[in-house]
VOLO-521370 format. One line per field, with one value per residue (C-alpha): x, y, z; residue number from 1. Coordinates in steps of 0.25 Angstrom, whole numbers. Example, Ala and Ser with C-alpha at 12.3 -4.5 7.8 and 13.67 -1.06 7.14 Angstrom:
BEGIN
u	[49/55]
v	[-18/-4]
w	[31/29]
num	[1/2]
***
This chain:
BEGIN
u	[0/5/2/9/13/27/33/44/49/53/68/74/74/59/60/51/56/45/43/50/37/31/43/42/27/30/41/51/41/29/19/18/6/-3/-14/-28/-23/-11/-1/6/3/14/9/15/16/5/-4/-3/-6/-18/-22/-20/-29/-40/-38/-38/-53/-57/-64/-56/-69/-71/-63/-62/-57/-46/-42/-41/-32/-23/-23/-16/-8/-2/4/9/24/31/42/54/56/71/80/78/63/62/52/54/41/39/38/24/19/27/21/7/8/15/28/40/47/39/29/19/20/9/4/-11/-13/-10/-1/8/4/14/10/17/18/10/-2/-2/-3/-15/-22/-36/-47/-61/-71/-84/-80/-67/-54/-43/-28/-26/-18/-30/-40/-44/-49/-63/-63/-57/-67/-79/-73/-71/-86/-89/-83/-89/-76]
v	[0/14/25/39/51/55/67/64/67/61/62/66/52/51/42/42/37/28/32/21/17/13/5/-8/-10/-5/-15/-14/-11/-3/3/19/23/35/37/43/56/63/54/41/28/18/4/-9/-19/-27/-16/-12/-26/-26/-13/-18/-30/-21/-13/-25/-28/-16/-20/-19/-17/-4/8/16/4/3/17/15/3/11/23/15/5/16/24/12/10/-2/5/-1/4/6/3/17/16/25/23/30/37/37/51/49/46/58/67/61/64/77/72/81/80/81/70/65/50/43/29/27/13/4/13/25/38/48/62/75/84/94/84/80/94/97/84/88/82/86/89/96/102/107/102/101/97/83/89/98/86/83/70/74/76/62/56/62/56/43/43/45/32/25/23]
w	[0/-4/5/8/1/-3/-9/-19/-33/-46/-50/-63/-68/-66/-54/-42/-29/-23/-8/0/7/-7/-13/-6/-10/-24/-27/-38/-49/-50/-60/-62/-69/-71/-61/-63/-56/-61/-54/-55/-48/-45/-42/-38/-49/-42/-40/-55/-60/-51/-57/-71/-67/-64/-76/-85/-80/-88/-100/-113/-121/-114/-120/-107/-100/-110/-108/-93/-95/-105/-95/-84/-92/-102/-90/-82/-81/-74/-66/-57/-44/-42/-30/-25/-26/-39/-50/-64/-68/-83/-90/-95/-81/-75/-85/-82/-67/-69/-61/-62/-49/-35/-32/-23/-21/-13/-10/-14/-8/-20/-28/-27/-33/-39/-40/-45/-34/-42/-45/-31/-26/-36/-32/-29/-21/-24/-12/-13/-26/-21/-25/-14/-15/-9/2/6/8/22/28/28/12/11/20/12/-1/5/9/-5/-8/3/10]
num	[1/2/3/4/5/6/7/8/9/10/11/12/13/14/15/16/17/18/19/20/21/22/23/24/25/26/27/28/29/30/31/32/33/34/35/36/37/38/39/40/41/42/43/44/45/46/47/48/49/50/51/52/53/54/55/56/57/58/59/60/61/62/63/64/65/66/67/68/69/70/71/72/73/74/75/76/77/78/79/80/81/82/83/84/85/86/87/88/89/90/91/92/93/94/95/96/97/98/99/100/101/102/103/104/105/106/107/108/109/110/111/112/113/114/115/116/117/118/119/120/121/122/123/124/125/126/127/128/129/130/131/132/133/134/135/136/137/138/139/140/141/142/143/144/145/146/147/148/149/150/151]
***
């Protein structure tokens, strides 16, 4: 399980140092892919294979399902984690996520999210028609949203 938030950066060779608390679970190989938000996800090989299994259940006869499958598969890159815990992020993925230097890397239960600092700072949460930055959200707003999902 991946949890926690870390501030880090990408080096001149496009390498991200995986936070040490995530390295053991991640193992020596991972999959880096586009997320539905303007960030990247890093998944264990096992978690990515599980996700692909779920995607494979989408009907190939449905054009929208084919687009969804392509969206995730075209962006996925199998990457090695080196001995220093670094992963090289492909250029196309860096461009998609707006990654230039400063990052926010966070555990999101079954994967890791990598955000450019700028995209993280502008991440918004809507409540009562108002948009709030994620750092401004209070627990009562989260509790209200959880109630909408019968949580």
